[in-house]
C-alpha positions in Angstrom: -173.6 30.1 -68.2 -176.9 29.6 -69.9 -179.9 31.8 -69.4 -181.7 29.7 -66.8 -178.7 29.5 -64.6 -178.6 33.3 -64.3 -181.8 33.1 -62.2 -179.7 31.7 -59.3 -178.5 34.4 -56.9 -174.8 34.9 -56.0 -172.9 33.5 -54.2 -174.5 30.3 -55.3 -174.5 31.0 -59.0 -170.7 31.2 -59.0 -170.1 28.2 -56.8 -169.1 25.1 -58.8 -169.7 22.8 -55.8 -173.3 24.0 -55.5 -173.9 23.1 -59.1 -172.3 19.7 -58.7 -174.5 19.0 -55.6 -177.6 20.0 -57.5 -176.7 17.9 -60.6 -175.9 14.9 -58.5 -179.1 15.2 -56.4 -181.1 15.4 -59.6 -179.3 12.4 -61.1 -180.0 10.5 -57.8 -183.7 11.2 -58.1 -183.8 9.9 -61.7 -181.8 6.8 -60.7 -184.2 6.1 -57.8 -187.0 5.8 -60.4 -184.9 3.6 -62.6 -183.9 1.4 -59.7 -187.5 1.1 -58.6 -188.6 0.0 -62.1 -185.6 -2.3 -62.4 -186.3 -3.8 -59.0 -189.9 -4.5 -59.9 -188.7 -6.3 -63.0 -186.0 -8.4 -61.5 -187.4 -8.7 -58.0 -185.7 -8.6 -54.6 -182.8 -9.2 -53.5 -181.1 -8.6 -56.9 -183.3 -5.5 -57.4 -182.1 -4.0 -54.2 -178.6 -3.8 -55.5 -179.9 -1.3 -58.1 -180.4 1.2 -55.3 -176.7 1.4 -54.7 -176.3 3.9 -57.5 -178.7 6.5 -56.1 -177.3 6.1 -52.6 -173.8 6.6 -53.9 -174.9 9.7 -55.9 -176.6 11.1 -52.8 -173.5 10.6 -50.7 -171.4 12.3 -53.3 -173.9 15.1 -53.6 -173.8 15.6 -49.8 -170.1 15.9 -49.9 -170.3 18.7 -52.5 -173.2 20.4 -50.7 -171.3 20.6 -47.4 -168.3 22.1 -49.2 -170.5 24.6 -51.0 -172.3 25.5 -47.8 -169.1 26.0 -45.9 -168.0 28.5 -48.6 -171.2 30.4 -49.1 -172.3 30.6 -45.5 -169.5 33.0 -44.7 -171.0 35.6 -47.0 -174.2 36.0 -45.0 -174.8 37.8 -41.8 -176.5 34.9 -40.1 -177.5 31.3 -40.6 -181.1 32.1 -41.3 -180.3 34.6 -44.1 -178.0 32.0 -45.7 -180.5 29.2 -45.4 -183.3 31.3 -47.0 -180.9 32.3 -49.8 -179.8 28.8 -50.4 -183.4 27.6 -50.6 -184.2 30.2 -53.2 -181.0 29.2 -55.1 -181.9 25.5 -55.1 -185.5 26.3 -56.1 -184.3 28.5 -59.0 -181.8 25.9 -60.1 -184.3 23.1 -60.1 -186.9 25.2 -61.8 -184.4 26.0 -64.5 -183.6 22.4 -65.1 -187.3 21.5 -65.5 -188.5 24.5 -67.4 -185.9 25.8 -69.9 -186.8 28.7 -72.2 -187.1 27.7 -75.8 
């Protein structure tokens, strides 16, 4: 793992499905912007088809996120503790994607 990924707490740091969900969600966000620009250039209805890619990425991300959640939730005393830890992990992962040390 690179240095920025070590900022994510366990059990999330060692969960490959968590990382796939984060990566796919980030890719979906980028493709939404690309689809919006493309849609503006080609116009509707053809432009609306461009949004199929981010929707598909989000659906796939949701699949990985649910699988990761089912695995990591077992390691916490209650749902609130798990939810708070997952929020910190996602925040750390996204911050690491945006701001990598040089």
